C-alpha positions as CSV (number, residue, x, y, z in Angstrom):
1,M,-0.2,0.0,0.0
2,D,3.2,2.4,0.6
3,N,3.5,2.1,-3.1
4,V,0.2,3.5,-4.2
5,G,0.7,6.2,-1.5
6,D,3.7,6.9,-3.3
7,D,2.4,7.2,-7.0
8,L,-0.2,9.5,-6.0
9,F,2.0,11.7,-4.0
10,E,4.4,11.7,-7.2
11,T,1.4,12.4,-9.3
12,I,0.2,15.2,-7.1
13,F,4.0,16.8,-6.4
14,M,4.7,16.6,-10.5
15,A,1.5,17.6,-11.7
16,D,2.8,21.0,-11.6
17,D,5.9,20.1,-13.4
18,R,3.7,18.5,-15.9
19,H,1.5,21.5,-16.5
20,H,4.3,23.8,-16.7
21,I,5.9,21.6,-19.8
22,Q,2.7,21.2,-21.0
23,G,1.7,24.7,-21.0
24,Y,5.6,25.9,-22.4
25,H,4.8,23.4,-25.8
26,E,1.7,24.6,-26.3
27,G,2.5,28.1,-26.0
28,F,5.5,27.5,-28.2
29,D,3.2,25.8,-31.0
30,E,0.9,28.9,-30.8
31,G,3.7,31.3,-30.9
32,K,5.1,29.8,-33.8
33,Q,1.7,29.4,-35.5
34,Q,1.2,33.4,-35.0
35,G,4.5,34.4,-35.9
36,W,4.1,32.4,-39.3
37,H,1.1,34.1,-40.1
38,E,2.8,37.6,-38.9
39,G,5.6,36.9,-41.2
40,Q,3.6,35.9,-44.2
41,N,1.5,39.3,-43.9
42,H,4.6,41.3,-43.2
43,G,6.4,39.8,-46.3
44,R,3.1,40.4,-48.2
45,I,2.9,44.1,-47.4
46,H,6.5,44.6,-48.1
47,G,6.6,42.3,-51.2
48,A,3.5,44.6,-52.6
49,K,5.3,47.7,-51.8
50,L,8.7,46.9,-53.8
51,S,6.4,45.2,-56.9
52,A,4.5,48.8,-56.8
53,E,8.3,50.7,-56.9
54,V,9.6,48.5,-59.8
55,S,6.2,49.2,-61.7
56,F,6.5,52.9,-61.1
57,Y,10.1,52.6,-62.4
58,S,9.1,50.9,-65.4
59,G,6.5,53.2,-66.4
60,F,8.4,55.7,-66.0
61,A,11.2,54.6,-68.1
62,V,8.4,53.4,-71.0
63,T,6.8,56.7,-70.8
64,W,10.4,58.6,-71.3
65,K,11.4,56.4,-73.9
66,Y,8.5,57.0,-76.0
67,L,8.5,60.8,-75.4
68,L,12.5,61.0,-76.7
69,Q,11.9,58.1,-79.1
70,N,12.2,60.7,-82.4
71,D,14.6,63.1,-80.7
72,M,17.9,62.3,-82.0
73,N,20.3,64.6,-80.5
74,S,23.2,63.8,-78.5
75,K,21.5,64.2,-75.4
76,A,18.5,62.3,-76.2
77,R,20.1,59.3,-77.2
78,K,22.3,59.9,-73.9
79,Q,19.1,60.1,-72.3
80,L,17.6,56.9,-74.1
81,K,20.8,54.8,-73.4
82,L,20.3,55.2,-69.5
83,L,16.6,54.6,-70.0
84,E,17.4,51.3,-71.7
85,M,19.7,50.5,-68.8
86,L,17.0,51.1,-66.6
87,T,14.9,49.1,-68.4
88,G,17.3,46.1,-68.6
89,L,17.7,46.5,-64.8
90,I,14.1,46.1,-64.5
91,Q,13.6,43.1,-66.6
92,T,16.2,41.1,-64.9
93,F,14.9,42.2,-61.6
94,P,14.0,38.8,-59.5
95,L,10.4,39.6,-58.7
96,E,9.2,35.9,-58.9
97,D,12.0,34.9,-56.1
98,P,11.8,37.1,-53.0
99,Q,14.7,35.0,-51.5
100,H,17.0,35.9,-54.3
101,K,20.6,36.6,-52.7
102,N,21.0,40.0,-54.5
103,L,17.2,41.4,-54.4
104,Q,18.5,44.0,-52.2
105,E,21.9,44.8,-54.2
106,N,19.4,44.7,-57.5
107,M,16.9,47.2,-56.2
108,E,19.8,49.4,-55.3
109,Q,21.1,49.4,-58.5
110,I,17.3,50.4,-60.2
111,R,17.3,53.1,-57.8
112,A,20.5,54.5,-58.3
113,K,19.9,54.2,-62.0
114,F,16.5,55.9,-61.7
115,R,18.3,58.9,-59.9
116,Q,20.7,59.2,-62.9
117,V,18.2,59.4,-65.4
118,C,16.3,61.9,-63.5
119,S,19.2,63.9,-62.8
120,L,20.0,63.8,-67.0
121,L,16.2,64.7,-67.6
122,H,16.3,67.5,-65.2
123,I,12.9,65.9,-63.2
124,S,13.0,66.0,-59.6
125,T,12.9,62.4,-57.8
126,D,10.6,63.7,-55.4
127,F,7.3,62.6,-56.6
128,H,5.2,62.8,-53.3
129,G,3.6,66.3,-54.2
130,Y,2.3,64.3,-57.8
131,I,0.4,61.4,-55.7
132,N,-3.2,62.2,-54.8
133,S,-3.6,59.8,-52.0
134,P,-1.8,60.0,-49.1
135,G,0.8,57.2,-48.6
136,Q,0.3,55.6,-52.0
137,L,3.7,55.6,-53.3
138,S,6.3,55.5,-50.2
139,F,9.6,54.5,-51.6
């Protein structure tokens, strides 16, 4: 009978530890799942911003190439060449691979080329005043 009493005592005594361990595992699993959802949401938001930025640069380049295509002076040729370089960077940008090892580096190259094109075209790179809804384009 001593054995039964010891088992009961052991069960009561260890209940706190068991509940603590069980609670830890349940909390860890819940936190992992919540973190996964938050990470997906964060990735979606930043992916959409990055995609919008690249699309803006692409539209900018296509529009200016169209406007300059019939102008054949040396300044326009230089501008067109830079616009072609910007377009080339955009076309090779890994939009379909968010874990590409050079994603940030490629994005910085596109931004730098965009600033260079704007400088050559004598255009401000600050487009915040031209946007109708606040916060729509905030690169």
